[in-house]
Steps between C-alpha positions, in 0.01 A plus 500: 500500500163641596458334839695763696311799351166326560585433865646848553206663319263365761687687770546825306202663670643432845845614395364826357298562816809452717753704299262746333379520143769745386782280630334186360476644149854640524628152587305339215641764263855426616440126454393567140815695401718187445230360271505819290880485479486137388240583233725778370807276492318216326356739242846643437691172472257233377364501147205275422441441132620775269671806642235701685706815556310785327815716464687233307193421290456863397866524390470181296194631315672818379 
């Protein structure tokens, strides 16, 4: 799981020198978007333990 990022991380300086820092950080931002979407979907659909939705908890307490 972490082998590919470790290998790629070693070359990140060369990649950023070749494509420019702005383009490098734009690409890394775009790579991170699917992770943010997955975090949102997991938070929305998976409940661990008791219900952790604050909206439903506040309606139950009233």
